[in-house]
C-alpha positions in Angstrom: 39.9 286.4 83.3 40.4 282.6 83.0 43.9 281.2 82.9 44.8 279.9 79.5 46.6 276.5 79.2 48.4 275.1 76.1 49.8 271.6 76.2 52.3 270.6 73.5 53.1 266.9 73.2 56.2 265.7 71.4 56.9 262.0 70.9 60.7 261.5 70.8 60.7 257.9 69.5 58.8 258.8 66.4 61.0 260.3 63.6 58.1 262.4 62.3 56.7 263.8 65.6 59.9 264.4 67.6 61.2 268.0 67.8 64.2 268.8 65.6 66.0 270.3 68.6 66.5 268.9 72.0 64.0 270.4 74.5 66.1 272.2 77.1 64.9 273.6 80.4 67.1 276.7 79.8 65.2 277.5 76.6 61.8 277.0 78.3 62.9 279.3 81.2 64.1 282.0 78.8 60.9 281.9 76.8 58.7 282.0 79.9 60.7 285.0 81.2 60.4 286.8 77.9 56.7 286.2 77.5 55.4 286.4 81.1 54.1 282.8 81.0 54.8 279.7 83.1 56.2 276.7 81.3 56.7 273.3 82.7 58.2 270.2 81.1 57.4 266.6 81.9 59.2 263.7 80.3 57.0 260.5 80.2 58.7 257.1 79.8 56.3 254.8 78.1 55.1 251.6 79.8 56.2 249.4 76.9 59.5 251.1 76.2 62.5 248.8 75.9 66.2 249.5 75.5 68.5 247.0 73.8 72.0 248.5 73.6 71.6 251.8 71.8 68.2 250.8 70.3 65.1 252.1 72.0 61.8 250.6 71.0 58.2 251.1 72.1 55.0 249.4 71.1 52.3 252.2 71.1 49.5 250.3 69.5 46.3 250.3 71.6 48.1 252.4 74.3 46.5 255.3 76.2 48.3 258.6 75.5 49.5 258.8 79.1 51.3 255.5 78.6 53.4 256.6 75.5 56.9 258.1 75.8 56.6 261.9 75.2 57.9 265.3 76.3 55.0 267.4 77.5 55.4 271.1 77.6 52.6 272.9 79.4 52.2 276.7 79.1 50.0 278.8 81.3 49.2 282.5 80.9 46.7 285.1 82.0 46.2 286.6 78.6 46.1 285.5 74.9 48.9 287.8 73.8 51.4 286.2 76.3 50.3 282.7 75.4 50.5 283.4 71.7 54.0 284.8 72.0 55.2 281.8 74.0 53.6 279.2 71.6 55.2 281.1 68.6 58.6 281.0 70.3 58.3 277.3 71.0 57.2 276.5 67.5 60.1 278.4 66.0 62.5 276.4 68.2 60.8 272.9 68.3 58.2 273.2 65.5 54.5 272.3 66.1 53.5 268.9 67.4 52.8 266.6 64.5 49.8 264.6 65.8 46.1 265.4 66.1 46.4 264.9 69.8 49.5 267.0 70.1 47.5 269.7 72.1 45.5 267.2 74.2 45.0 268.6 77.7 44.8 272.3 76.7 42.1 274.6 77.8 39.5 275.2 75.0 40.9 278.7 74.2 44.5 277.6 74.6 43.8 274.7 72.1 42.3 277.2 69.6 45.5 279.3 69.8 47.7 276.2 69.3 45.7 275.0 66.3 45.7 278.5 64.7 49.5 278.8 65.1 50.0 275.2 64.0 48.3 276.0 60.8 50.2 279.3 60.5 53.6 277.7 61.0 53.3 274.1 59.7 49.9 273.7 58.0 49.2 270.4 59.6 45.9 271.0 61.3 
């Protein structure tokens, strides 16, 4: 059986697309342990990100997705049930990504699972 991959991209500088709760490694480890999945987290600092005192700005126009600040959660699983349980748990905690490319990088079947659950939980897709 092929390994399933789901990628969830959250953009912390955008008030609409950032998660409502801080993404914590302990939460990801707990969900991975409960669901039998592997979950990694990568924090990307955008190329045009600037900090002025307490104000953080980033010009994202005409930028590649890899060059924009984001928190990228990657889930891998051997079966659909485990992946579905993990995605559900993450959506309950952080909500679904809010952009059309929020699952970019997922395997085809992993993307289908994310899209189905996004629709079930948030109705955005």
